[in-house]
N, C-alpha and C positions, 0 to 999 in steps of 0.2 A: 285318421290322424294328415296324410297327405293335406285334406281338403282344409282341416283347421288349422294347419301352418300356412296354406295359402292366405286363407283368411286374414290370418295374425299379419303378414307379410304387406297384404292387399291395405289392412288398417294402419298399420305402422306409415307406409307412404303415404297415405290421404291426410294422416295427422302431422305428417312432416311438413307435406305442402301447403297444409293449413296454417301453422306455424310460421312458415316462411312468407304466405300472402299476409299474414297478419305482422310480421316484422317489417315486411314492405310498406305496408300500409300506414305504420306507426313512423317510419323512417321520412314517407312523404309528407305526413301530416307537419312533423317537426321542420322539414324544411320548407313547407307551405308558412309555416309560422314564423319563422327565421325570416323567410323571405319579406313577410309583411311587415315585421317588425325593423327591419334593417334600414337603412337611408341611404340614398346615392351619395356619390363621393361630394357632388356640387352641393349637396344639402349639409353635409358634415362640414365641408369648407364655410358655409355660412353659419352653421351652428358655434363654430370656432369662432368666427368673427365678433358674433353675439356674446361669446364668453369674454373675448377680448375687450369688447365694449364695457359689460360689466365691469370688468376690472381697471379697466380705463376710469369709469365713473366713480369707482371707490377712492383710486389713487388720487383723483383732483379732487375729492371732495375731504382728504385729510385721513383715509385708513392706513393703517399700517401696513407694510410689506407682507407680512405672514398672512394677514387677513385674505389681502388680495389674490394670493397665490393657491390658498385653502379654498375661497371660493371657487375662483376659476377651476381647479382641480375636480371640486365635486362635482360641478357642472358639465364638464367634459364627461366625467364617468357615467353619470344619469343618463346622457345621450348616448350612449354605447361605446364610446372611446375605451379602448382596452387599456390605453396608458396615456397618462397626460405630466409634460415637463412644463415646469412653468418657472421663470425666473424674470423677478421684479426688481428695480431699483427706484428710487425716486422720479428717474424722467425716462425710464423706459419698462416696455413689456415686452417678453419673448415667450412665446406659446407653443407647443408643439404636442399635437394629439396624433396616436396611433391608432390606425382603423382595425376592423376585425381581420381585415384581409392582409394585414400588415404594412399598409402604405401608411405613410405619415404627411402632416401636414402642418405647416409653421405658419404664422402670423406675427410680427412686430407692430407695436405701436410707441410713438414717441408721445411722452407727456410733456406740454411746454405751459401749462396753467396748474396752478394748485391754489385750493383755498380749503375752507373749513366749513361744512356742512352736515351735521349729526342727521338732519332729518334724510337727507337722501340716502346716506350710509344706512339709516336704520330701513327704507324703504327698500334699498338694494337685497339686505341681508334675509326681509320676508320673501323677496320673489326668489331667492337662491333656494332657500328652504323648500317654498313651494314647487320649485323645479325639479329639485333633489328629491322630493315626495312622489309626484308625478309631472313628469315632463310633458311641457307645453308643446303644441305645435309649433314650428318657427314662425309662423306669422303671427301668431298669439305672443310669441315670446318677444319678437321685434316691437310688438306694438305697446308691452309693458317698458320695455326698455325705454322706449320714446318718452313716454308719460315722466318715468323719473327724470329724464333727460331735460324735459321741458320745464320742468318744476325750478321757478325761480328763487331767489334768496326772498328773507323778511323784506316787508313795504319800506321805502323808503323811510317813511315818518315813525315806522315802529323802531326801526335803528337807531334814528337820531334819539327819539326819547331814550333808548337803552345808553345810548353815548351819554347822554346828558345825565341821567340817573347814576350810572357808574362812576363818574367823573366825580360828581358832588359828594358821593357815599363814601369813596374810599379818599378824597380828601377830609372828610368829616372824621371818619376811622383814624387818621393819622393825627386828631386833635385839630385840625382846621377850624377855623370861626364860620360864622355864616356867609361874609363877605366872600372869605375863600372858597367856598361852595358854590357861591353864585359866579365867580370868575372862572371856576374850574368848569364849569357847564359852559360858559360862555367858550372857554378854549377848548373845550370837548368838541363844541359846534363847529370851530375852526377845523379841527382834526379830522372830524366827519368828514365834511365837505371838501377838505383838501385831498383826502382819500379817495372820496367818488369822482372828482375832477380829474386827479392823476391817472386813477385808473382807466380812463377812456382812451389815455394816448398809449397804453400799454408799456408802461415803464417796466425797467429790468423792477423787481420786488425790493431790493437792497437800496435802491437810488431812491426809490417811491419813500420809503420810510424815512430816507435820511430828508428829503426835502419835506414832506409831512412834519417830520417831529421839528424841524426847524422853523417852520411857518408856526406852529402851534407853539414853541417856545417865545416866538417874538409876540404872539399874541399875548402871552402870560405877562410879559415883561410890559407891555403896553396898554394891559390892563391894571396893572399895578399902579403905574405910575399916573393913571386918572383916577386912581383913588378906589378902585374895584379891588379889594382884596389886597391883604399884606405880607401874607407868607407864599414867595412864589416857589419856594422848595416844596412845599403842602399842596399847592395847586399843579405843580407840574406832575407830581407822584401819580394823583389822581387820573391823569393824561396819559402817561407813560403806560400804566398797568392795562391800558386799552389795546395797546399794540405789541405788547410782550407775548413771544410765541411759546406760550406755555405748553398749547395742546400739542406743536409740534416737536418740541422738546421730548416731551413726555412719551410721544411716540415712538421719538426716534431712541430712547432708552430701553423700550418693551422690544424694538426690532433688534436691539443687540442681546437682550435676555432671550429672548428666540433664535438666536445664534445668525439672525440676519446681518452680519457685521458690516459689511458693505453698504447696506441700505441704511442701518442704523447710525453708522460713523456721518455719511452723505447727508442725513436727516439733522443731525448733531450740528455740524459744522455750519448749515446752512442756519439754523435756529439760533446758533452763538454770533453769525455775523449780522443776524437782522438785530438782534440784542444789543450788538456794537455801535451799530450804525444807527438806532433812534438814541442810545445816549450822546453819541457824537453829534447829531442834530441838536440837542437841546445844551450840550454844552458848548458848543460853536456859538450859539445865541447869547448864553448867558456869559461866555467870555466877552464877547462883543458888547454885550451891555454894561459890564463893569468898565470898561475903556470908555462908553461914551458918557 
């Protein structure tokens, strides 16, 4: 009996030691896996900058604030940030990410230029879904962002053709005749080139719309007096619809519905101001035309 009891103790000690060795090896393996999967703080900072760049591209191309914040938050969490806090309005992005060890990184981006490019927004959405499913290496992510950033607008000839087509179509839709449609196409070309030229001077967007609207209205008055077209109001309607900020107005309402009140109000006020100055540009020329 004593011998059998000693054997039991010996087997118990060996079993305990084996279990401890197995636990230690499992812990070491997990530590190594965690060490391999983790990024350095400098890499986390670069990833945060990439996420902010993605958010800036979305905002500059017409995305609403809620989409920007959601996309950036998902990307940061996909790369291992334990928490992400993103605040976006029409002219600024502030992003803070919490690292696994508890340290926080923050980056701010000022947005000075905004436009509408749904093609870029679509590509950024596809990239964010790809990153969330399988996080890309930092270098590859930067390459993908650079490709999207380098993508330009539609070709000048294509955009001009659309301006002519939309102007003539809307004039005809509001019961204008063939001559009115031709005049609307010509004044639409004036609007396109005036926007293109003034855009190079980096004017305030509201002032730019005021000047371009006035030039377009003046061209309409001149065309009618030359005998091309007869209904100035129908011709101008075809041109006005090209510069009314409908997408921005819709985005502002969507922001407010999504409880982004500040961003929604800023977008709404900007859209209403743009619409008001477009109307002011056309009205000023119409008033001068009546006097002359």
